[in-house]
N, C-alpha and C positions, 0 to 999 in steps of 0.2 A: 589412650588403650581402648578405651570403650568404643571411640571412633572406628578403629582399626578391626574391632570385632565386629561392629556393625557393618562395615566394607565387606568384611569375608562373607558374613551371613546373607548379604544382599547378592553376591556372586555366585554364592551355593544355590540360592533361590532361581537365580537365573540359568544355572547349571541344570537344576533339576526340572525347570520349565521346558527348556531346552530338549532334555531327554524325553519329556513326554509329549513333544509338540505333535500334533497330528499329520504334518506334512515332512517329518523327519523320516528319513530313507528308511532307518531301521523300524519304523513304526507303521508306514503304509507303503513302503516299497516292496519289490518283488521278494517271494520267498524261494528258497530253494536254487539262488542264483548261481551260477557256474561260475567259478573263480578263475581269471585267465592265468594261465602258467605256461611253461615251457612245452607242455604237451600240445599246447595250441599252434605250435609250429608244424606240427604233424597233421593235427585234426582240428581244424579251427571251428569253434563254437560259432564264429561268424556264419558257417555255411548252413548252420540250422535257422531256418525261417523264424521259429518261435522265439529263439535267442536274439535275433536279429529285430524282431517287432518290439520284443521286450526294451531292448536298448533305446530304440527310437522314441518310444513312448516315454522312458526315463528322461531321455534329453529335452523332450518337450515340457515335461514337469518341472524340469530346471529352469528352464525359461520362464514359467509362470512365476517359480519362485525367486527367481531374479528379481523380478519386478515388484514381487511383495516385500523381499529383503529390502529393496530400495525405499519403498513406501514407510516400512517399520524401522528403517535404520540399523538393520543387520548387515554386518560385513565381516568379511574374513579377520578383519584387524581386531574386532572384540569378539570373535570366536562364536558369533550367534547365527552367522549366515547358514540358511537352509540348503541353498542351491547347490554348492559344490560337491555335496554329498551323492547328488545324483547323477554326476559324471565322473568322479572320482574311481569308483569300483570298476569302471569301465576302462581304465587307464587313457582318459582323454581330459585333456584342459580347455580352459576358457581363453580364446585369442582375441574375440573381438564380440561388441556389443551393439546391437543395432538400436539406434534411438529414434524415437519419433521426435522430430524437430516441433511439432506443434504442442506437445505437452511434456515433453523429456521424458516418457516412460521408455521403458525396455520392451519392445516387442519381438525381439530374436536375436539370435547368437551365433556365433562360429565356435564349434568346438572342433580341436585337432587330437590327433593321436599324440599321446604325450610319451616320447620315446624314454624320457628320464625314469618316469614312473615305472614304465615296463622293464626297462634294464635292471631297476631295482629288485625286481621279481625275476629276474633272468630270463626274460623275454627278449630275446636279441633282435626280432625283426617283428614286424607289424604282421598278424595273423592273416591268412589268405581271407578275403572277403571283407575285411574291416577297414571302413574308408578312411583316407589319409585326414579329410576334414569333413564337417557335416553343418549344414546351414539349417538350424532350427527355429521355426516361428510358433508363437503362441496364439491362442484364441483370445476370444472376449474375456475381460477379467472386470468382474461386476465391483469393482471399487471406485471411490468418488474420485482419484486422481486420474483414472484411466476411462471410465466408463463414457465419457462424451466422445472421445476420438473413436474407442472401439466400436461403439453403436453407431457412429457416423459410417464407418467402414461396412458395418453390417447392413445398414439401410441402403448403402450403395450397391452392394451385391444384390439385395432384395429387390430394389427397383430396376437395375440393370443388367445383372447377371454378370457384372464385370467389376474389377477392383483397379483396373489399370489406371484410373485417375487419382489413385491414393498415392501419398507422398511414400508409404510403407513399400507399395509395389515397387516403385522406383529403387529405393534403397535396397530392397531384397535381390533386384535383379542384379543391380550393380554390383554387388558382394558376391553373388553366385558367379557372375562371369568373372571376376577376380580371382575367385577360387578355382575356377576350371582353367583359366590361364595359367595359375601358378602350379596346380598339380595334377592338369589332364582331367576331363569330364570323367573318366572312368575311376578316378580316385577320391571323388566326391559325391554327396547325397544331399538332398534337400528333405526335410521332414516338418509336417505341421499338423495342428489339430483344430478343427472347428473353422473359425476365420482364418486362422493361421495357415489349415489345409487349402484352403482357397486361395490364399496368395501362393502357396507352394504350386499348386495346380497351374496357376496361371503364369507363373515365372518360369515353371519347367517346359511349358508350352512355348513361351517366347523363346526360350534358348533352343528348342526342339526345330523351330523355325529355321534357326541359323544353323542347323546340323550340329547342335551341341547336345548330346542326350546325358542327361544326368539322372540317376538313380532317384526315385521320387516315392515317398512314403506318406500317405495321407489318412489321418484318423478323423472319423465323422466329419468329412467334407459337406460344407453346405450344398444342397440340391435344390433348393425350392425358391424361385423368385417370381416377382410379377411380371417379368420380360417372358419368363418361359409359361407360365400361366395363359397370357394373351397369346402366345404363339399356339398353344395347343387348341386354344378355343379358336383361333385363325385357321388352322389346318383342318379341324373338323367341319367348321363352317363351310369351307372350300370344297370339302369331300361332297356334303350335303347338297351344296350347289352344283357340283358337276353331275351327280346323280339325278337333280331335277331335271337340268337341262338335258341329258340323255334320254329321259321319257317323255320329253315334250315332241309333239308331232312335227315331222320333218317338212319345211316350206322354205319357198324363197326369202321369206321374212325372216326366218328363225337363223341365228347364227349357229354354224356347227360348232360342235364340242371341240375344242382345241386339244392337242395331244400335250403333255406335261411340258415337253421342250419349247413347243409354241407358246405356251403361257408364260414360261420363264423369258423367253425371249422378248415376247411383246410387252410384258410388265402388266398384263390383264389380270383379271380375276381379284377374289377378295383380298389376296396379299399383297396387292400392289401399293396399298397404303402402309403396310406394315414393313419392318426391317427383314430382310431376306435372311432369318437365322438358320435355315436349314439348306442353305445353298451347298453344293457338292464341293468336294475339296479339288480345286483347280488351280490353286497356285502352287509356286514352286516350293514354299514351305510346307505344304501339306504331305509331301512325300516324307518330309522327316519326321512327322507325327506317328507315321507307320511304324518307325523303328523306336519309337518312345512309349513303353508301356509302364504307366505308373501303377502302384500298389494302392488300392483303398480299401480301408478296414471301416466297415459298417454296421450298425445294430438296428434291426427291423423295428423296434421300439423307440428308437431317436426320430421325432419327425423332422428334424433338420436334414438327416442324411438318407431316410429310409426310402427316398424316391428312387435311389439306385438300384433297388432289389424289386422294383415294381415290374409284375409279370408281364406287363404288356412290352417290356422290351425283350428282345431276342436274348436268351440266355441258356446256358448249358452248363450244368453241374458236372464238376470233374474233381476229384481230389487228388489225383495223381499226374495229370498232364500238365505241361507247361502251356502258356498261353501260345498258341499256334499262330497267332497275328489277326489282323483285321478280315472280317469276312463281308463280300458285298459292298466294298468301299467304306465300311465302317473302322472307326479307330477303337481297336482293342485295349482293356485294362484288366489287371488282376485284381478282382474284387474278393475280399475276405468277409464273410458274413457271421456274426454271433449266433451259435445255435443255442439259444435259451428261450424259456418263456417269458411271456411279457414281462416287462421291466418298468420301472419308473423312469421317467426322464431322464431326471439328473444322473442316475446310474448308468443308463443307457447312452448318455452323452459323455460320460465322465472317461478320463483317461486310466483309470485304475484297472479297468476291464482287460486292458491291453497287454498288462504285465502280469494279471492274475494268473496264480498257478492251475488253476481250474477252467481257465478260458477254452471254451470249445468252438473252433473255427471250421466253416468249409468254404472252400475255394470254388469261386463260380467262373468259368471262362465266359466273359460277358462281353458281349458286342451291341449292347443295347442301345437304343436309340438316343436313351438319355446320356449315356456317357459318351456316345459321339457327338452330340450336341455340345456338351460341356468342353469337349477339347476344339470344337470348332469355332464356337459363336462366342468365346469368351470376352472377346475385345468390342463386339457389336455394341454401339449406341454407349459407350462410356463416357461419363461426365468429365469435364476438364477439373483439375484440382484448383 
């Protein structure tokens, strides 16, 4: 009898701990969340950009928690799993986990519309704008079982501005292709945070090159790399060199300043020893990129993604108009920036800000040089896995 009472006490304590867990949906999840019901058949919540952003951010949080649940042995069977509560309210279900074969960690998941759960609430059809399936990718998780492989891919991007050599890139690309083949590209989405946003961006671009355009939502995507810094230095040095040559007196001994086209054709200049990161969109896949407009969510206080808002890029603020497409050959993206005062890094890079009820965003029609480069040169110089 005493043993039975003790077991009941232990279960009760675990239940209390679960209720107070900081990652529990009811503790740290979105407030004033719209509950899906039959009215969504007429006026879908998914048509609201804020609602859509909230849902995708919650889905990403769910993937982080899938891995944390795995590490802490929390499962639906023992009623301790935290992750399911981050997709169940939106009438979605987990259909596939993406596992990193190097360490067995969960780095992504496929969530699909749960028709049975929807029918239980008299939602007979999927609301307009709600994707049939979503591929969700998490970012770096600084816990001992996963930190090695996560940081390895972080360094891969930092060094090469590419993630193509990672096993996670290959796995995510295969899964997204399969989803597109099964449901159609207009019925699937891909979303990621931090490192996961980097993977989502590059996987989305790879499919765009094949003419498959998947809606893409990227939260705090990485924007800084050694390769990018070297390229910027090289471009500035070449500009100074051209100006210097143009000021030299003309003579038979002096080589005339070549046009930009001649420089590219001959391979001369300071860039001849560097990868041609800034080459124009000349291949057949480039045309597809113009039809693919990813959504980027950034915070100026987050040094990982703040370079997207650098004023050196050409940007135009507009809170009402849709992206009108690329200008002057540059690839466009929808860039959403948090309008808050200076924040600490962990807060600025965190996911919670994207489902916060007081989130103040401004949309920037951004054809900046940085975004264009991110979409054009992601695979240049990628190391092999």
